[in-house]
VOPAGU-2260 file (C-alpha; in pm, 1 decimal, decimal comma):
REM VOPAGU-2260
SITE   aa  ch    i         X         Y         Z
SITE  MET   A    0   -6449,1    8025,6   -1453,9
SITE  LYS   A    1   -6334,4    7666,0   -1489,7
SITE  VAL   A    2   -6625,9    7421,2   -1454,2
SITE  LEU   A    3   -6602,4    7046,3   -1415,9
SITE  TYR   A    4   -6904,7    6843,5   -1532,5
SITE  VAL   A    5   -6957,5    6488,3   -1401,5
SITE  ARG   A    6   -7230,6    6245,4   -1481,5
SITE  VAL   A    7   -7337,3    5894,8   -1377,6
SITE  SER   A    8   -7647,4    5708,5   -1503,8
SITE  SER   A    9   -7818,9    5630,1   -1171,8
SITE  ILE   A   10   -7848,4    5796,4    -827,1
SITE  ASP   A   11   -7665,0    5508,1    -649,3
SITE  GLN   A   12   -7352,5    5545,4    -856,7
SITE  LYS   A   13   -7061,4    5758,3    -742,0
SITE  THR   A   14   -6870,2    6026,2    -931,3
SITE  ASP   A   15   -6540,0    6001,1    -738,4
SITE  ARG   A   16   -6340,3    5870,2   -1039,9
SITE  GLN   A   17   -6444,7    6172,4   -1252,3
SITE  ARG   A   18   -6356,7    6431,6    -986,6
SITE  VAL   A   19   -5993,2    6451,5   -1084,7
SITE  ASN   A   20   -5808,2    6731,4    -900,3
SITE  GLU   A   21   -6152,2    6873,4    -796,1
SITE  SER   A   22   -5989,0    7163,7    -612,9
SITE  ASP   A   23   -5859,7    7304,6    -945,5
SITE  PHE   A   24   -6206,0    7397,7   -1058,1
SITE  ASN   A   25   -6425,9    7687,2    -954,4
SITE  LEU   A   26   -6740,2    7479,9    -979,0
SITE  VAL   A   27   -6837,9    7110,0   -1008,3
SITE  VAL   A   28   -7173,6    7037,7   -1165,0
SITE  GLU   A   29   -7313,4    6683,1   -1133,6
SITE  ASP   A   30   -7585,2    6499,8   -1308,4
SITE  LYS   A   31   -7729,5    6153,0   -1224,8
SITE  VAL   A   32   -7914,7    6078,0   -1544,6
SITE  SER   A   33   -7892,3    5858,8   -1856,8
SITE  GLY   A   34   -7644,2    5958,0   -2121,1
SITE  SER   A   35   -7915,8    5925,5   -2373,1
SITE  MET   A   36   -8087,8    6237,0   -2233,0
SITE  PRO   A   37   -7990,6    6553,0   -2430,9
SITE  PHE   A   38   -7727,4    6756,0   -2244,8
SITE  PHE   A   39   -7931,9    7072,6   -2210,5
SITE  GLU   A   40   -8238,8    6887,7   -2084,0
SITE  ARG   A   41   -8045,8    6765,5   -1776,5
SITE  GLU   A   42   -8051,8    6973,7   -1455,2
SITE  GLY   A   43   -7671,3    7011,5   -1456,3
SITE  GLY   A   44   -7670,3    7082,1   -1833,2
SITE  LYS   A   45   -7925,2    7362,4   -1779,4
SITE  GLU   A   46   -7710,1    7510,8   -1506,0
SITE  ILE   A   47   -7408,2    7513,7   -1725,7
SITE  LYS   A   48   -7604,9    7660,8   -2021,0
SITE  HIS   A   49   -7723,7    7942,0   -1789,4
SITE  LEU   A   50   -7365,2    8016,5   -1686,0
SITE  ALA   A   51   -7243,8    8005,2   -2046,7
SITE  ASP   A   52   -7526,9    8247,3   -2152,6
SITE  GLU   A   53   -7421,7    8480,1   -1875,1
SITE  GLY   A   54   -7063,6    8466,7   -2004,3
SITE  VAL   A   55   -6933,6    8334,3   -1676,1
SITE  ILE   A   56   -6765,1    8016,1   -1805,1
SITE  ASN   A   57   -6449,4    8024,3   -2015,0
SITE  ARG   A   58   -6360,3    7651,7   -1996,8
SITE  LEU   A   59   -6558,0    7332,4   -1940,8
SITE  TYR   A   60   -6393,8    7004,8   -1828,9
SITE  ILE   A   61   -6556,4    6670,3   -1869,2
SITE  TYR   A   62   -6387,4    6343,5   -1767,3
SITE  SER   A   63   -6461,4    6165,5   -2092,7
SITE  ILE   A   64   -6677,1    6195,9   -2398,2
SITE  ASP   A   65   -6932,4    5936,6   -2290,6
SITE  ARG   A   66   -6997,7    6147,6   -1978,0
SITE  ALA   A   67   -7112,8    6429,0   -2213,0
SITE  GLY   A   68   -7357,2    6181,6   -2361,4
SITE  ARG   A   69   -7411,5    5862,4   -2554,2
SITE  ASP   A   70   -7588,3    6013,1   -2853,8
SITE  LEU   A   71   -7346,2    6137,6   -3119,8
SITE  ARG   A   72   -7578,9    6402,1   -3260,3
SITE  ASP   A   73   -7636,4    6560,0   -2916,5
SITE  ILE   A   74   -7262,8    6545,5   -2831,8
SITE  ILE   A   75   -7182,6    6733,8   -3153,0
SITE  ASN   A   76   -7465,3    6988,6   -3099,4
SITE  THR   A   77   -7346,9    7046,7   -2740,7
SITE  ILE   A   78   -6984,6    7103,9   -2847,7
SITE  HIS   A   79   -7102,4    7330,9   -3133,5
SITE  TYR   A   80   -7304,3    7545,1   -2886,3
SITE  PHE   A   81   -7003,2    7595,1   -2661,0
SITE  THR   A   82   -6771,3    7655,9   -2946,7
SITE  GLN   A   83   -6997,6    7933,3   -3071,2
SITE  LYS   A   84   -6976,8    8087,6   -2731,2
SITE  GLY   A   85   -6596,9    8066,6   -2738,6
SITE  ILE   A   86   -6591,4    7812,2   -2459,3
SITE  CYS   A   87   -6335,7    7526,3   -2485,3
SITE  ILE   A   88   -6431,1    7181,5   -2369,3
SITE  GLU   A   89   -6150,2    6957,3   -2248,1
SITE  PHE   A   90   -6215,1    6579,7   -2213,3
SITE  ILE   A   91   -5971,2    6491,3   -1940,9
SITE  SER   A   92   -5915,0    6123,9   -1988,7
SITE  GLN   A   93   -5874,4    6147,7   -2366,5
SITE  GLY   A   94   -5661,8    6460,2   -2356,0
SITE  ILE   A   95   -5887,3    6621,8   -2620,0
SITE  ARG   A   96   -5961,2    6995,5   -2641,5
SITE  THR   A   97   -6231,0    7131,5   -2875,5
SITE  MET   A   98   -6042,8    7457,2   -2935,6
SITE  ASP   A   99   -5675,2    7551,2   -2965,3
SITE  ASP   A  100   -5489,0    7822,9   -2778,0
SITE  GLU   A  101   -5589,2    8083,1   -3034,3
SITE  GLY   A  102   -5958,3    8010,8   -2983,9
SITE  LYS   A  103   -6005,0    7826,4   -3309,7
SITE  GLU   A  104   -6193,4    7498,7   -3348,8
SITE  ASN   A  105   -5951,4    7201,3   -3334,5
SITE  ALA   A  106   -6021,9    6995,4   -3648,7
SITE  ILE   A  107   -5830,0    6690,8   -3537,1
SITE  SER   A  108   -6009,3    6687,7   -3202,0
SITE  LYS   A  109   -6341,3    6721,8   -3388,1
SITE  LEU   A  110   -6264,1    6407,2   -3587,4
SITE  MET   A  111   -6157,2    6213,3   -3269,5
SITE  ILE   A  112   -6471,8    6327,7   -3085,7
SITE  SER   A  113   -6692,8    6201,9   -3375,1
SITE  ILE   A  114   -6524,9    5856,9   -3354,4
SITE  LEU   A  115   -6533,0    5830,8   -2974,1
SITE  GLY   A  116   -6888,8    5968,2   -2971,3
SITE  THR   A  117   -6993,7    5692,8   -3212,2
SITE  VAL   A  118   -6828,3    5437,4   -2982,5
SITE  ALA   A  119   -7016,6    5561,6   -2683,1
SITE  GLU   A  120   -7344,8    5548,4   -2880,3
SITE  MET   A  121   -7268,4    5194,1   -2993,6
SITE  ASN   A  122   -7190,3    5090,8   -2631,1
SITE  ARG   A  123   -7532,4    5219,7   -2521,0
SITE  VAL   A  124   -7702,1    5010,6   -2796,6
SITE  GLN   A  125   -7498,1    4703,5   -2703,2
SITE  ILE   A  126   -7591,3    4738,8   -2333,2
SITE  ARG   A  127   -7958,4    4743,5   -2417,5
SITE  GLU   A  128   -7922,1    4449,4   -2658,6
SITE  ASN   A  129   -7735,6    4247,6   -2392,7
SITE  GLN   A  130   -8008,2    4316,6   -2129,9
SITE  ALA   A  131   -8286,4    4212,1   -2377,8
SITE  SER   A  132   -8090,7    3902,7   -2482,4
SITE  GLY   A  133   -8036,9    3807,6   -2115,0
SITE  ILE   A  134   -8410,6    3838,7   -2041,3
SITE  ARG   A  135   -8501,8    3634,7   -2352,6
SITE  LEU   A  136   -8252,1    3366,7   -2254,9
SITE  ALA   A  137   -8386,5    3352,6   -1896,3
SITE  LYS   A  138   -8746,0    3318,7   -2024,9
SITE  MET   A  139   -8644,9    3033,6   -2254,1
SITE  LYS   A  140   -8487,3    2852,3   -1963,6
SITE  ASN   A  141   -8791,9    2934,1   -1746,3
SITE  VAL   A  142   -8574,2    3101,5   -1490,9
SITE  TYR   A  143   -8686,7    3457,0   -1548,4
SITE  ARG   A  144   -8855,1    3585,8   -1236,4
SITE  GLY   A  145   -9066,4    3900,4   -1225,4
SITE  ARG   A  146   -9269,3    3976,7    -917,3
SITE  LYS   A  147   -9463,3    3681,5    -789,1
SITE  GLU   A  148   -9826,8    3686,1    -877,0
SITE  GLY   A  149  -10039,8    3820,0    -594,0
SITE  SER   A  150   -9739,0    3950,5    -397,5
SITE  LYS   A  151   -9758,9    4294,1    -240,7
SITE  GLU   A  152   -9486,4    4540,2    -148,6
SITE  ASP   A  153   -9513,3    4769,0     154,2
SITE  ALA   A  154   -9570,6    5125,1      39,7
SITE  LEU   A  155   -9297,7    5261,4     259,9
SITE  MET   A  156   -9044,5    5010,1     134,5
SITE  PHE   A  157   -9144,2    5080,0    -224,5
SITE  LEU   A  158   -9105,4    5462,4    -185,5
SITE  SER   A  159   -8776,7    5409,0       7,1
SITE  LYS   A  160   -8600,8    5255,9    -293,1
SITE  PRO   A  161   -8328,8    5495,8    -417,8
SITE  LYS   A  162   -8479,5    5563,4    -760,3
SITE  ASN   A  163   -8837,6    5582,3    -630,8
SITE  SER   A  164   -8730,8    5821,0    -356,1
SITE  LYS   A  165   -8556,5    6045,6    -615,2
SITE  ALA   A  166   -8864,3    6030,8    -834,4
SITE  LEU   A  167   -9094,2    6135,6    -548,4
SITE  GLU   A  168   -8856,4    6428,0    -467,9
SITE  LEU   A  169   -8881,2    6546,5    -829,2
SITE  LEU   A  170   -9259,1    6508,2    -833,1
SITE  LYS   A  171   -9283,0    6724,5    -522,8
SITE  LYS   A  172   -9074,3    6985,5    -701,5
SITE  GLY   A  173   -9333,7    7001,1    -975,1
SITE  TYR   A  174   -9171,7    6787,1   -1249,9
SITE  LYS   A  175   -9408,3    6616,0   -1481,6
SITE  ALA   A  176   -9435,8    6228,9   -1467,9
SITE  VAL   A  177   -9280,6    6194,8   -1816,9
SITE  GLU   A  178   -8984,7    6409,7   -1715,3
SITE  VAL   A  179   -8930,0    6216,8   -1395,0
SITE  ALA   A  180   -8941,8    5884,9   -1582,0
SITE  LYS   A  181   -8662,5    6002,7   -1813,3
SITE  ILE   A  182   -8445,8    6158,2   -1538,7
SITE  VAL   A  183   -8465,8    5869,8   -1291,4
SITE  GLU   A  184   -8490,3    5598,0   -1566,1
SITE  VAL   A  185   -8803,9    5423,2   -1449,0
SITE  HIS   A  186   -9116,3    5320,3   -1630,9
SITE  ILE   A  187   -9391,6    5584,7   -1645,9
SITE  ASN   A  188   -9629,2    5340,2   -1475,9
SITE  THR   A  189   -9389,5    5327,9   -1179,7
SITE  VAL   A  190   -9385,1    5704,9   -1161,8
SITE  THR   A  191   -9771,3    5698,7   -1156,0
SITE  LYS   A  192   -9760,9    5453,0    -865,9
SITE  ILE   A  193   -9507,9    5667,0    -682,1
SITE  LYS   A  194   -9725,5    5974,4    -734,6
SITE  LYS   A  195  -10033,2    5789,5    -610,3
SITE  LEU   A  196   -9865,4    5656,8    -294,7
SITE  GLY   A  197   -9634,0    5946,8    -213,7
SITE  LEU   A  198   -9857,8    6240,5    -287,5
SITE  ALA   A  199  -10187,3    6091,2    -162,9
SITE  ALA   A  200  -10169,6    6286,5     165,7
């Protein structure tokens, strides 16, 4: 079975760009979760692992290395797991395959993946630093605006926000608050509020 794995960081992002020749694959597995989350802790990652353990998959396609993750150690561990299973991963946009036609680990690809995985990790760190720097600068200029003191938000409007709606859906499925916070990428206090408002009935 040929499986295509696609990932975006938030539920309002689209995966169209990653679905290259989608009809060529037997299955498309999608995750909407931060690249910092370990591959096999994601819902899609768990599904693929199950298929791999069942011996159903023989090749896994991922649009680019940063879609597999933005943590080098996890990327390498994920690739190692599939290699041990005899499953080749092909990173479409970079034209990199983890195994050759004889089923042996591709040493050159391993080197390239390590380099590109490091770049993906550095990009994640840079994004966080830029966000923090932007907030600090806005505070220094007295233009940073959080929620106005004393303001209230309608419960329905709050729960209707894309991330909050997804969090409530996961809570109803039995996910723990900490898990929901990681998956949806919201603060644990926000999840607690969602739980209080959405599951009160």
